[in-house]
N, C-alpha and C positions, 0 to 999 in steps of 0.2 A: 597273253594280254586278258585282263579280266573286265569286263564290261557291264555297264549296268542297263542294257538295252530296253529291258521291259519295266524299267524303275517309276517310281511315283512321278518323276518330272513329266515322263511321256503321257501320263493319264492327266497330268494339270492342263497340259496343252498339246492334245491329241492330233492338230494337225501339222504340227512341228516335230512329231515323234522321229526320233532317230538325229536331230540336229545334234551339231558337233558339240554344242553347250550342255545337251542333254545325256551325255554319255560320259560315264565313269570309266577313264581308262588307266590301266596301270600296266607300266612296261614289266610285265612277266615276273620272272625272279629276280632281276635288277633290285625291285624294292626290299628285297629280304638281304640282299647285299649290302644295301645301304641302311636299313634299318638295324639289322642285328648287331653291327658294331657299335651303332648308336646306344641300342639297349644296353649292349655289354659294359660300355663305358659307364653309363647311368647307373647301373649296378655296382660297378667299382666305386664309382663317387660317393654312392649313397652308404656302402659299406665303409668307406673312408671318413665320411662325415659321423658315422656311429663310433668313431674312434677305434675300429677295430683293425687289427693288423692283419695282414694277407694269411698269416700262418694260423690267426686264429679261425678262419673261415675256410674249411674244406668240404662242406657237405651242402647242395643246393637241391632244393626239391623244385622243379621247374613242372608247371603242368600247361598243358596245351591250348594255345588259341587258334595257331596255325600250324601245321606238320613241319613244314619248310623252315620256320622262324625257329621252333622248337629244337630243330635238329641243328641249325646254325649256332643256337646259343649253347646247348649242350656240347658241341664239339669244341667251341670257343673255350668253355670253361674246362672241358675234360682235357684239353691240351695243355692246360696250365695246371693239371693234377688235381683239380678239384674232384670230389666224388659227386657224382650228379644222378639224381634219382629223379628220372625223365618219367613224366605219367601222361597217359593219353588214353581216351577210351577204347581204341583198338591197338593192343599192345603189338599186334601183327603188320600194323600200317609203316613201321619204321625199322626196316631189316637193318639199314646202316647202322643204326645206335645200337643194335644188338652185338655188333662186331667189335665195339669201343670198350677198351678198359677203363673201369672206373665209372662207368654207367649202368645203373641198374634202371630197367623199363618196368614200370608197374601200371595195373590197369584203374583207371581213377575216370569216373564222370563225377564233377563236382556237385550233382543233385543228389547223388547216394551217400548218405551218411557212413554207410558202411564201408565203402570205397575209401574215404577219408581216413577212417578210424585204421584201416588195413595198411595204407602207406603209412602213416604215423608211427603204427606199431613195428613196420618193418624196418623203417629207418630207425627207431630207437634200439631196436634188437640188434640190427647190424652193425650203426656206427656209435650207438651210445649216446646222440644229441641231433639236432637239428640247429644249424647255423644261418640259414637263410630259406626263406619261402618266396618264391617267385610266382605272383598270381599271375598268370596271363590268359586264362581261359574266356572265351568271349562267344558270345551268340548274337548275331546280326538279323533283324526281321526288318524289310523294307516295305513302305508303303505308307497309304493314309492311315492315319491313327482310327478313324471311323471305319474302314475295310478290314483292320486286324482281327483276327479271332482273338477270343478271351485265352485260349491256349498258347497263340502267339506271344501274346502280352506276357503270360505267367512264365513262358519259357526264357525271354528275355530277362526278367527278374528273377529266377529261378538260377540261372547260369551267371549273370552278370552282379548280382547283388548277393543273393543268398549263398551261392556256391562260393563266392571270395570270402563271405564272412564265416560260411562253415569251415573252411580251409584253414583260417586264420584262428577260429576256435579250437581247430583241433590240433595246432602246432603251439599255442599260447601255454598250455600247463608245461610242457617240455621246457620252452624259452624260459619261462618262469623260475623252473627248477634249476636251470643252468645259469640263470642270472644274466643273460645275454642271447641275442638273436635278432635278426633283420628280416623284416617281412616288405616286401617291394609289389606293389600292385601296377601291373602295366594292363591299360584297357584303350582299345581303340576309339575314337570319337564315333567310329562308324556303329559301334555295339551299344551306344548312349540312347 
């Protein structure tokens, strides 16, 4: 379970710290088993709304918000014979993805433009195109705004806004050249 035991709600009323209504409780891995199929359906629906046939979409660039979510989404699409480029800051953190066919794992920190360029270049060199970019990297900082450091606030924007924009800017030239492509942005409310 994930708990917000030392969160901003406890500081707002410290006499009631630990009260049930002040705890963010998540039922462990169950949330990923519930959320990932919904995310996959959302992605499939968006591709359909863009009037792309399944055969036109074979390559997905998925980058990490949460390793477990990344793995579940990658496995779902890998089973359906998509080519998945799964990106993460630490490529050694996902040994199960390394074992799958049709999955390439590349290092990517969305705040490092050279990482983005390397993944774009790799994808174009290996596959000749980019069909779908799934932006789902996220950074969450918790607490009172006046207590947040300048660096925490900057990190939030560098990952959740500028990182997303930079990934989109990285794939757009290739998508324009192809005259198609889909960009899907997934961000938890907790990161806003």
